[in-house]
C-alpha angles and dihedrals in degrees: 000000000000119000116251117254113233119254112257136201121222113239091249092054093045091050091049092050091047091049096238134127106254097216089057093056123094117278092247090058092048095053105037126072114227126227117229089253092052090048091050090050091050090049095046097044110017115203118237094264091055094046090049093049091050091049102044107012149171084225126203118247097262090056092044090051092049093048092048093045095239138107126262087246088055090055090051092049089052091050095246100145101147131080112261131213123233090254091053090049091050090049090053091049091051094045094042098196117207093257091056093050090049095047093047090051090048091052091048090052092049092050091048091051092047089052091047091052091046091051091046092050091047090052091050091049090051092050090047091051092049091049091050091049091050092048091049090050091050091052092052 
């Protein structure tokens, strides 16, 4: 019986899960798949290069969007296609260009609507449960 080979993560997937921009990582990270154990070790005790990337960037678009309080689509609409550093993100937050104000407002509206729908559905489920209990009591 042959021993099982450990599962590996491609560098792109590992970078995505670690929240870092792959081109900014060391060459050895970019070219070598990681085993699940190696990935867990990186996550648990990040080396200096990983800690520095997380601190200062450049950050991948999902992280940039989260730090700016917008969606990835909002970044695309604004023409922000590149990875940004922490300093660039802070500069945008201080400057608050019109597109950023608009996209943050759009995201706030979407979240409010999602909450409204969630509350409505919870209310409907509660009414349905009460109706079913009443019907069950009537049949008893």
